[in-house]
N, C-alpha and C positions, 0 to 999 in steps of 0.2 A: 535523765529521760530515763522511762521504762524499758524494760529488756524488750517488751514487745516491739514499744513504738523505735527503737536502735534498731533492730532487725530487718523491720519494715522500709526504714532509710536508708539503712546499707542497702539493702536490695533494690531500692528505686535508683540508687545513685549508680549503681553497678557491679559493687563491691563481690567479689567471687565466694568470700568467706569471713572467717571472723577465727581470732588467736586467743589460747589460752582464756576461754572463757571456760567459767564454774560448770560441772559433767553433771547436776543437775537442769539445766538451759540446753545442753546440747540435741534432744527431742528437739525443744522448740526453736533451735537455729537449723538446724536441719526441714524442716517443715517448712521455716521460713525462703527454702529455696537457696539456702548457702550452704557454704561446707566448713567442717572443724577445718581449720589447715597448720595450728599444731598445737599441741601441748605440754606442760614440762614434762621431764623424762623420769627426774630424781628430784631429793630435797641433797642440798641448798643448796644455793648460790654459793658462799662463804666455805664454804665445809664441802668441798668434792673429787674427784674425778686425780686427782694429784694429790694423797692422803692413800698408800696403801691398807691403811685401817678401815676403809670407807667402803675399800671395793665388795664386799660380799653385801653388804646393806644395798649399795647402788644395784648391782647386779640384780638384784632380788626385784628392786622399784621398777626400772629401767624391761625386767621382762613380764613383769607384770600390766606396763602400760603400753609395751608393742601389745602386747593380746589386744588393747583395749582401742589403740590406736588401729586393727589391721580391719576390729571387726567394725569400727563408724568409720576408717579408709580416712585415718590422719595421714599426711605424709609424712608430717617432722616429728620431733618430742627433742625438747633443747636439755640441750647438756652443759654440766659449767666446771672450770679444771678447780675452781676452789681459791682461796687466798697464797700467797706465799707462806708468811709463816718463815721465812730465812729460805726456802728452796731454793737453789741454784734453777735455773730455768731449764738447764739440759736434765736436772735430773727431773724436775717436773714432767718436762714432756717426756720421758720416757715411759712415768707413772702414771703419765695418764692415756700415753696409750696401752699401759697394757690393761687399764680397766676399760678401757674402751674395746681392747681384743674380746674379753669376757662374753662382748653380748653383739660384737658387729655379725657374727654368723649369727646370728636371731634374728637382727635386725633386717640382713639379708633377706633372710627366708620370710617373713614379713611384709615387707616390699617398704618397709620405711625406713625413714633417714632420721640419723642421730646428726645435731646441727651441734658444734662448739660453737655457744656464745663470745665472738670478740666483744670485750665493756671495756670500758677506760677506765684505769685507776688512778687519775690524775683528781677529778673533781668528786664521782658518782661510787666508784667501788674499790676503796684505797685500797691494794694491796694484793687485787686481782692479778692471777698469774697470764693468763690467757687476756693479754692485754696489747698484742700486734698480731696486725696479719702473719707474719714470719712463724712466729712462736704456734700458733694452731696452724697453718699448712705442713708446719713438718709434725706437728701430730698426728696429721693425718694421711704424712707420706710412709709413717712409723705403722699403723695402723694397718693401711693400703686395701679400705673396703671403698667400694663404691657407696655402702650405706653411712658411712663417719664421713662429715662435710662440715662446712663452716657456719654460723648464722654471720654475716657478717654485717653490725652495723655503726651505720651510715655515719650517725651520729657521735658515736663514741671514737671512731676511729679516725675522725675529725678530728676531735682532739686530743687522739693519742699522735697522729702519723701525719694527717695530710694526704695530701698527694691521691686522692680517694679514686680519680676518672680511672689513671694507671694504675695503682692498686687492684682495682677491681680487673681490669682487664686480663694485668699479669697473672692472678689468682683462682679465672673464673673456675676453672675447673674443680677449683677447689669448694669452691661458696653454692650452698646447700640453700640458703635463705637470704631474707633483705631485711634489716628495718629502715626505719625513717623518722627522721625529727630535726626538727631545726638547730643549729645551734648556731647564736650561745640563747641556754635556757632552755629548752625540749619542748619548744614548742612547735607553732604553724612553719606549715615551708613555704614563708613569705619571706618578701621585702626586709624585715626586719630583723634578717641573719645572715651571718655568710658562705653557706650554703646553696649552691644555684644545680638546684633538681632537676628543671629539664635537661639539662646538660648530661646528668650524673644516668637520670630513665633510659635517656636516648643511647647511653653507653652499653648499659644492661641489655636494654632491648637488640643492640645491633650486636650482642654477644651469644655464644649456644648455650644461654641461658633459659631454662624453660620452663622455672618453677614460680612461684608466689613474692611478692616485696606486700610485706605487711607495714601499716602508720602504725608507731609506736610513741607519738609526741602527746603531752599534754594540753591541749586547747583551753588559751586564752581567751576565744572570741566564742561564739554560737557553734556550739559542739556540730549541729549539722552542719552549718555553712562550710567550717574549718573542712568537715572529712570529704564534704563536696567537692571545696578549692582541691584538696589533695588530689584525691581523685581525677578532675581535670589535669592538674600537674604531672601525674606521675600517668596517665593512660598516651602513652607513645607507641 
């Protein structure tokens, strides 16, 4: 599907914006009536904030992306812990939090939230450290900034810990963005997978959360039909 067609379809369905699209498409997205909802804050996923030797580089990258986010009214930048590589959870929390403290004031000034992504280390991202909600929440608590929160990826956390609705309700104050996908397979939010998204979306809607929910599944059916079906499921 060409970008012009996709933007038109998303707008027709009712989506508010797109995530992580190439910067050269930003004017096209905005002209199509959509928002740019998230962008990457730094590189890379596996070599991230839990290494002190990365902090200078990541600080520079995040600050540059914060300027872009402020200019383009992008509400969130995605950041990553990086892989463990033998690092203890306690030391990883400390180091990741220290890296985020270096940029939290700049994020506050820009009005942009840095969302630390929760990913599974069991299937898709072996050795990734921020792989449980409790670990990510502890990082947020140490940083203690309203602009440092979690990206709660429902697919990834179903794989790692399950108990999705209770976990969301108990930690909603620390969640700044959501991603969806079916499990197993990371495909459509349909009857072939174990997550029941109507109940999950209702729990989010009934909470204090007022941000975005991003569709991050890989369709195996017609992409337009899958996006429309996912929108209807999540539109509570």
